[in-house]
Structure formats: structure tokens, C-alpha cells
N, C-alpha and C positions, 0 to 999 in steps of 0.2 A: 292874683289871677288877671286883674286888669292890665297890670304892667307887662306881664308875660304875653298877653294877647296883643297888646300894641307892639311889642318887640317883634312878634311873629308877623304882624301885618306890615310893619316897616321892612323887615328882612325879606319878605316874600313878594310884596306888591309895590314897594317904593324904593327898591334897591337900584343899583347902577344900571342893570339891564332893563328893568321895568319902569323906573321912576320918570323917565323922559318920554314914555309913551302916554300921551294924554288924550287918547282916542275915545274916552268916555265909557269904558267898560268897568272901571274900578268901583264906582258907586253901585251900579246894578249887581256886581259880584258881591259886594259887601251886604247889600240889602237882601240878597237871596238866602242869607243865613237866618237863623232863628232870631226872633226879636230880642231874646236874652243875650245872644252873642253880639248883636248890634249895639245894645245898651252897654255891654261891657267894653266894647271898642270905643264907644262915645266917651264913657267915663275915663278910660285910659288915655285918650287924646286930651281930654280936659286936664288930666293929671300931668302929662308931660308939658303941656303948654304953660301950666302954672308953676312947674318945678324949675326954679332958678338954677339948679345944679345940672339940668339937662341942657347941654349946649352942643356946639358944632362937633366936638370930638366924639361925644356919645353917639350923635346921629351918624357920623362917618363910620364909626365902629360897626354900627348895625347895617348900614346901607352902602358904604363905599362912596357916598356922595358928600363932597365938601361944601360947606357954607363959609363965607368969609368972616362972619361974626354971629354972635348970639341973636342980635336983633333981626337980621335977615332970616335966620332959621325960624324964629318965633313968628315972623310975618308969614312965612311959607306954611308953617304948621297951622296957624289960624285960618289961612286961606284953604288949606286942605280940609280942615274941620268944617268950614262953611260949605265946601263942595260935598263932602261925604254926608253930613248930617243936617245941613240947613238948606239944601237945594240950590246952592250957587252953581250956575250952569257950567262954568269952565274949571276944569281941574288945573291947579297951578303947576307951573313948570319949575323944577329945581334950577339952581344956578348952573350956568354951563359953559 
């Protein structure tokens, strides 16, 4: 369930069309869902950040956004996690 939820979040809110819009509505949108949904999303993000097999090709397959290497993707995902779940003020911008 966690993985499916994160896949849906990536595909619907961090895809090529939406991923470059960093106007500040993603976190409020996520937090408008139930606490259990937010916790599943948090756990799913933690899972993909920790998963060494999740890399640029998998992210591109879900979002159509290319990352040059695994490390830049992990930096972006950690920054996105900080924005969504730890209150970091700025939503990160994917490479572009």
C-alpha cells in the first residue's frame, strides 16, 4: 500500500506537468487528507529514499522527469520529504 500510494503521489503531483510548479500548494494538499493517508505517504517516501534499487529510470518512468544520476535524485527526494513532512519552507525544483 505504501509503495502504491507514493507511486500515485509521484505520478499525479510530481510529474512533468506539475513537478516544476513549486507555488506552495503541494504540502497543504497532502495534509488535507486523513492522518493515516499522510502517514502512509511519509512511510512510502522513506521507503523509496532508502531503496537503493529506486533510481533515475524508475523515477522517470513514473513522472517523465529525468535526473542525471542516483545521487541527485536522492537529494531531491530528501528535500521533497523535508518539505512535505518536516516543514521545510521551499518545495524543491526538479532538474531542468
